[in-house]
C-alpha positions as CSV (number, residue, x, y, z in Angstrom):
1,M,-1.8,9.6,-20.6
2,P,1.8,8.5,-21.2
3,V,2.4,5.5,-23.6
4,V,5.3,3.2,-23.1
5,R,6.6,0.3,-25.2
6,A,7.7,-3.1,-24.0
7,S,11.3,-3.9,-25.0
8,S,12.4,-7.2,-26.5
9,K,12.9,-8.4,-22.9
10,Y,9.4,-7.2,-21.9
11,Q,10.7,-4.3,-19.9
12,V,9.0,-0.9,-19.7
13,A,10.1,2.4,-18.3
14,I,8.0,4.3,-15.8
15,P,7.6,7.9,-17.1
16,K,9.6,10.5,-15.1
17,A,6.4,12.5,-14.0
18,I,5.0,9.3,-12.4
19,R,8.4,8.4,-10.8
20,D,8.7,11.8,-9.3
21,K,5.1,12.0,-8.1
22,L,5.4,8.6,-6.3
23,H,9.1,9.1,-5.2
24,I,10.2,5.9,-6.9
25,K,14.0,5.5,-6.7
26,P,16.3,3.3,-8.7
27,G,16.4,-0.3,-7.3
28,Q,13.2,0.3,-5.4
29,K,10.9,-2.8,-5.4
30,L,7.3,-2.7,-6.7
31,T,4.5,-5.3,-6.5
32,I,2.8,-6.2,-9.8
33,S,-0.7,-7.5,-10.2
34,E,-3.3,-8.0,-12.9
35,T,-7.1,-7.6,-12.7
36,D,-9.4,-7.8,-15.7
37,G,-6.6,-7.0,-18.1
38,V,-5.2,-4.1,-16.1
39,I,-1.6,-4.2,-14.9
40,L,-1.0,-2.5,-11.5
41,L,2.4,-1.6,-10.2
42,T,2.6,-0.5,-6.6
43,P,5.8,0.9,-5.0
44,I,6.9,-0.8,-1.8
45,P,8.2,1.8,0.6
46,P,11.9,1.5,1.4
47,D,11.0,0.9,5.1
48,P,7.5,-0.7,5.2
49,V,7.4,-0.7,9.0
50,D,8.2,3.0,9.2
51,F,5.7,3.7,6.5
52,L,2.9,1.8,8.4
53,C,3.7,3.3,11.8
54,G,0.8,5.3,13.0
55,I,-1.8,4.4,10.4
56,F,-4.2,3.4,13.2
57,K,-3.5,6.5,15.3
58,G,-6.6,7.8,16.9
59,E,-8.4,4.4,16.7
60,L,-9.1,2.2,19.7
61,S,-6.6,-0.6,20.4
62,M,-7.8,-4.2,20.2
63,K,-7.6,-4.3,24.0
64,E,-9.9,-1.3,24.3
65,E,-12.3,-2.8,21.8
66,L,-12.5,-6.1,23.6
67,A,-13.0,-4.4,27.0
68,N,-15.8,-2.3,25.5
69,E,-17.4,-5.3,24.0
70,R,-17.2,-7.2,27.3
71,Q,-18.7,-4.3,29.1
72,R,-21.7,-4.3,26.7
73,D,-22.1,-8.0,27.2
74,L,-22.2,-7.6,31.0
75,E,-24.8,-4.8,30.7
76,R,-27.1,-7.1,28.6
77,E,-26.9,-9.9,31.2
């Protein structure tokens, strides 16, 4: 596990192996959060919309889900 040191300005460097694995580029934004004493950095993709496109591929749309639910309601009546 790599160890980093906080500078006098509280800056830390992300080790090269991790930058390469996560494809982090200079100037790229990251979110930072803390939970139970653990600091978590999460890279924000350069184009979040492009990154999220297709994540629900293969799943029913909201319209289809509502139509199915309505059909089940009608069958119960």
